[in-house]
C-alpha positions, 0 to 999 in steps of 0.5 A, a space after each residue: 941225606 940229614 933231611 932223611 935224620 930230622 924227618 925221623 927225629 921229629 915224626 919217627 919213632 922205633 916201633 914205627 920201622 919195625 917191618 922197616 929192620 925186620 926186611 934184612 931177615 924178610 930178605 935173606 928167608 926169600 932168599 934161600 927160599 928161592 935156592 931152595 926150590 930154584 928148579 921147582 917152579 915155587 919162583 917166577 921171575 915176574 912174580 917175586 918182581 911184582 911182590 919186591 915191588 909192591 912191598 917196596 913200595 908200600 912200605 915207604 905208603 904205609 909210613 908217608 901215610 902213618 904221620 899224615 893221616 893214621 898217628 893223627 886219627 889215633 891219638 884223637 881217639 887216644 885224648 878220648 881214651 877211656 882209661 890208660 894203660 902204662 905198657 908193663 912186658 905182661 900187660 903187651 901179651 894181654 894187648 898183643 891178643 886183644 891185636 889179634 883177635 882185631 886183625 882177625 875181625 879187620 882179615 874177616 872184614 877184608 874179606 866180606 866187605 868190598 871196600 877193605 877187599 880193594 885194598 887186601 886183593 892186592 895181598 891175594 893177587 899171586 898164584 905163587 906160594 913163597 915169602 916173596 908173595 907176604 911181601 904184596 902189600 896195598 899203597 891204601 890199606 891206610 886210605 881203606 882204614 885198615 886201622 881203625 879196627 885197631 881203634 878200640 885197643 887205643 880208645 881203652 887206653 893203650 897208646 897208639 905207637 904200641 897198638 901198632 908196634 903189636 901189629 907190625 909183630 902179628 905182620 912179622 909172624 905172618 911172612 913166614 907162614 908164606 910157603 910150602 917148606 914146612 909141611 906140618 907142624 906138631 899136632 899142638 902148634 897147629 891147633 893153636 897158631 897160624 901155621 903155612 899149611 893153614 895160611 896156604 888154605 886161606 890163599 886157595 881158590 878152591 871152594 872148600 878154601 874161599 874166605 877161611 882161615 883169618 888169623 895172623 898168629 893165633 887159628 884159635 879164634 877162627 876154629 871160635 868162629 866157624 872160620 877154620 878149614 883143614 889143608 887137605 887138597 892140593 892149593 890152588 893159588 890165587 884170584 877167584 878173579 885174576 887181573 893179570 898185569 905187571 902195572 905196579 899201580 895197577 895191582 894196587 888200584 884194580 879192584 878199586 876201579 872194578 867197583 866204581 864201575 859195579 857202582 856206576 852201572 845201578 840205577 839206584 843210589 841204594 844199590 850204588 852204595 850198598 857195592 861199600 859194604 857189601 860182599 865182592 861177589 855181591 852183583 860183581 862184574 866182571 873182573 874189570 880187566 881191559 887189555 
């Protein structure tokens, strides 16, 4: 185990491990929810197995790519920053709010640009809504470039690890909105913050819920930019184009294959390349699943 300690000391900062350190808390809440709803169908054994596999493997791949790709790229931008912002408690609050705004852009882009949807689709693969669903994250987020959305904060002068720490806290909060355990929060809270009700609607494939409620910790940007919808009719969870597999690789890769197949069917390079930035439903040909 000495090599693990050496790897941590040479490459990682405590801020990099925020979600890893929160994992025991997440596990306790998943166990509590599973016990509370053990006879209701809120949990499914295979679905939960897929979520746990996705979450565990994501943490490993994300930490590796953080060291070899994300931090070096963000470090280069930081070397060319406009200012140097020393982080104080008050400035960190400002950074957190700025990262929330950038997260809204990332999340909305991940639903409306197919290249980014190829990674984000993993998170929407479950047809259940429980704390375990929050763990479904893609191996390919760093390769797809989700970190690009947060470069403005680095360019302005915030050190990359503080930006990623703010993002980790944002994602940690979002774990708790993946549940049916909580119906509604007080009206003032529902108006400002992302809540289980808002996020249940986000995970719905009902027509009125598709591509709505992109906020991370807050719902105010959805209200400002017209993407907010309240939860009203019962939510039908999952993808419009389901991919029925328990294979961990294909859970992460199926939409990439579908996109490249759609590109290959086009007659011109202009149409082929357009699949990269057009919405996921644009000239889509099925779901790419074969047996």
